[in-house]
C-alpha positions as CSV (number, residue, x, y, z in Angstrom):
1,X,194.2,65.6,59.1
2,X,196.7,62.9,59.6
3,X,195.7,59.6,61.1
4,X,198.3,58.2,63.5
5,X,198.3,54.6,62.4
6,X,200.9,53.7,65.1
7,X,198.2,53.7,67.7
8,X,195.6,50.9,68.0
9,X,192.8,53.5,67.4
10,X,194.5,55.1,64.4
11,X,195.2,51.7,62.9
12,X,191.5,50.7,63.3
13,X,190.4,54.0,61.7
14,X,192.7,53.4,58.7
15,X,191.5,49.8,58.3
16,X,187.9,50.8,58.4
17,X,188.4,53.7,56.0
18,X,190.0,51.3,53.5
19,X,187.8,48.2,54.1
20,X,184.3,49.3,55.0
21,X,181.7,49.6,52.2
22,X,179.3,52.0,53.9
23,X,179.9,55.2,55.9
24,X,177.2,57.5,57.3
25,X,177.3,61.0,55.9
26,X,175.5,63.6,58.1
27,X,174.7,66.9,56.5
28,X,172.6,69.7,58.0
29,X,169.4,71.0,56.5
30,X,168.8,74.7,56.2
31,X,166.5,74.5,59.3
32,X,169.3,72.9,61.4
33,X,168.0,69.3,61.2
34,X,170.8,66.7,60.9
35,X,170.3,64.5,57.9
36,X,172.2,61.2,58.0
37,X,172.6,59.1,54.8
38,X,174.4,55.8,54.3
39,X,176.8,56.2,51.3
40,X,179.5,54.4,49.4
41,X,182.8,56.1,49.6
42,X,186.5,56.0,48.7
43,X,189.2,57.1,51.2
44,X,192.1,58.6,49.2
45,X,194.5,58.9,52.1
46,X,193.4,62.5,52.8
47,X,189.8,62.8,51.6
48,X,186.6,60.9,51.4
49,X,185.1,60.8,47.9
50,X,181.3,60.1,47.5
51,X,179.2,60.1,44.4
52,X,175.6,61.2,44.5
53,X,172.6,61.2,42.2
54,X,171.8,64.8,41.2
55,X,169.2,66.9,43.1
56,X,169.5,64.9,46.3
57,X,168.9,66.6,49.7
58,X,172.5,66.0,50.8
59,X,173.7,68.2,47.8
60,X,171.4,71.0,48.8
61,X,172.5,70.8,52.4
62,X,176.2,70.9,51.4
63,X,175.6,73.9,49.2
64,X,174.1,75.7,52.2
65,X,176.5,74.4,54.9
66,X,179.7,72.5,54.1
67,X,180.1,71.2,57.6
68,X,179.5,67.4,57.7
69,X,180.1,64.4,59.9
70,X,181.0,60.8,58.8
71,X,180.7,57.8,61.0
72,X,180.8,54.0,60.8
73,X,178.3,51.7,62.4
74,X,179.5,50.7,65.9
75,X,179.3,47.3,67.5
76,X,175.9,46.2,69.0
77,X,177.2,47.2,72.4
78,X,178.4,50.6,71.4
79,X,182.1,49.9,70.8
80,X,184.3,50.7,67.8
81,X,183.0,54.2,67.5
82,X,184.7,56.3,64.8
83,X,183.5,59.8,63.9
84,X,185.1,62.2,61.4
85,X,184.0,65.8,61.1
86,X,185.0,68.1,58.3
87,X,184.0,70.1,55.2
88,X,182.4,68.9,52.1
89,X,182.4,70.4,48.6
90,X,180.7,69.4,45.4
91,X,183.5,69.0,43.0
92,X,182.3,69.0,39.4
93,X,185.9,69.0,38.2
94,X,186.5,65.5,39.8
95,X,186.5,62.5,37.6
96,X,183.4,60.3,37.4
97,X,183.3,57.2,39.5
98,X,184.8,55.2,36.5
99,X,187.7,57.6,36.6
100,X,188.7,56.5,40.1
101,X,189.9,52.8,39.6
102,X,189.8,52.3,43.4
103,X,186.2,53.2,43.6
104,X,185.1,50.8,40.8
105,X,187.2,48.0,42.3
106,X,185.7,48.5,45.7
107,X,182.1,48.6,44.5
108,X,182.1,46.5,41.3
109,X,180.1,43.6,42.9
110,X,177.7,46.0,44.6
111,X,177.1,48.0,41.4
112,X,176.3,44.7,39.6
113,X,174.0,43.7,42.5
114,X,171.8,46.8,41.9
115,X,171.6,45.9,38.2
116,X,174.1,48.5,36.9
117,X,177.4,48.5,35.1
118,X,180.2,50.9,36.3
119,X,179.4,53.2,33.3
120,X,175.7,53.2,34.1
121,X,176.4,53.9,37.8
122,X,178.8,56.8,36.9
123,X,176.1,58.4,34.8
124,X,173.4,58.0,37.5
125,X,175.6,59.0,40.4
126,X,177.3,61.8,38.6
127,X,177.9,64.4,41.3
128,X,181.2,64.0,43.1
129,X,181.5,65.1,46.7
130,X,184.9,65.6,48.4
131,X,185.1,65.6,52.1
132,X,188.2,66.9,53.9
133,X,188.2,65.5,57.5
134,X,189.3,68.1,60.1
135,X,188.8,66.1,63.4
136,X,188.6,62.5,64.4
137,X,187.1,61.1,67.6
138,X,186.0,57.7,68.9
139,X,187.0,54.7,71.0
C-alpha cells in the first residue's frame, strides 16, 4: 500500500505513522470477537513492526487469523480518524527490537520509564510482528 502524501489526508497519515507512540492493534479471536490492544510500533515505510511478549492473546489470534486492523486515537469530537487494515505475521527471523535502531530511538525514554533497558525490553518483548497494510480509510 502506498500512502499519497501529496494529499492533506495522506500527509496526516504519514506524520502520525512516524510520530505517534501508540497505535491500536485489533486482532480477531477464534470465536470472532475483536480484540483491540494499544501497542508500540515502528513504521518502516511499508510495514508496521510491533514487538510482543510471548504467549499473548494477540499472537494466538494472528496465528489463527492474520487479518488485523490498526487505528490511532481520534480527536475528542471524532475527527482525525485513521484506520489501516492488513495482514499480520509473526516473524521470528526479524531482528530483536535492539536490532531496529529506529525502534529503540523512538521508545528509549518510554522503555526507561517502565524500568527497563533496551536489551531487557528486547528480551521480554521478543516476538516480532510485521503488519502489511492493504487498505487505508479515515477523515
